[in-house]
N, C-alpha and C positions, 0 to 999 in steps of 0.2 A: 936387517935380514937380507941374505944373499938371494939374488934372482937366479933360478935354475930354469933353463929352457932347453928342451931337446927336440930335435926335428929329424924324423927319419922319412926318407922319400925313396920310393921304388918306382922306376919307370921302365916299362917294357916297350922298346921301340918297335916300329913296324917290322913285321917279319915278311919275307918275300911274298908269300901267297896270302897274307892276312894284313889288311890295312888298318886293323884296330890297334889302339894303344891302350895299355892298362896303366892307370895311375893309382897307386896305393899310398895314401898319405896319413901320417900319424903325428900329431903335435901334442906333446905333454908339457903342461905349464905348472910350475910350482912357485907361484908368487901371488901376492894379493892384487886384486884388480880394483882400482878406484876410478870412478868417473863422476862427472858433474851432471846433474839433472835439474830440470825446472819443476817447481811445484805448480801444477795446473788445476784449473777448475773442472770438477767432475760432478755435474748436477749441483746440489747444494753443498757438496763437500769439496775438498781439495785433495789431490793425490800426486803420486810420482809414478811415471811410467818406468818400469825396470827393464833395462836393456837385456836382450837375450843372453849376451855374454855373462852378465852378472848372475842371471838365473841358472845358466848351465854350470857356472863355477861354484855356486852355492848349493846345488842339489836340493833346493827347496821344493816341497810339495805344494798342493793347492791351498792348504791351510797353514797360516803362520801365526806367531805371537808377536805383538808389538809392545815395546816398552819405551816410554818417553822420559828423558832426563834433560837437564839443562843443556841446550844446544845440540841435542842429538835424539834421533829415534832409532832404536835397535829393532831389526827384524830377524827372527830366528824361527827355526822349524818348530811347529806346534808339538808339544809333548803330550803323550797320552796320559789320562788319569792313572795314578799309581805307577807311572813309569819309573823303573829302577828299584821298586820295592823288593822284588825277589832277591836281587843282589844285596840290598841292605839287610834283609832278614838273614840271609846266608852268612854275611859277615858278623852279624850280631850273634848268631848261633856258634860260630867259630870262636868268638871271644867269650862265650858263656854269658853273654849279656841279654839273653832272651828268657831269663827266669822271672817268675812273679816277684814283685818287689817285697812282699811279705811272706815269701815261701808258699807253702800249701795252706797257710792259715788265711782264711777270708775275714777281713775286718769289715763288719757291716757299717754302712754310712747312715746318716740320719734319714735319707730317702729310703734306704732298705728297711729301716725299722718303722717308719711312719707311713710311707706311701705304697710300698710294694704289696700287691695282693696276688694270691695264688688263684 
């Protein structure tokens, strides 16, 4: 993966009757940020302090999901319940995949016949 880094810098020097200088700086980075960190003791648990640069780059909110696999722990933004269902149902409708399996005919189950009460 290529590293893309752009830096734009605007500096307004002192003007004769004004001793103030204005510095406007913008840094855009398009690369993966990787750092080493130590696992530290936090109460009875252990944790990792996440550097501000990683948090800024990841745009994570206060709540995250953790997933453990061999040799790694993945941290990702927490998904809301039923997140993405609207798009999935819309795609199903476009494919005609949102019809009842047995059409308009309802096939009663054993539970319907034995347990159901009006």
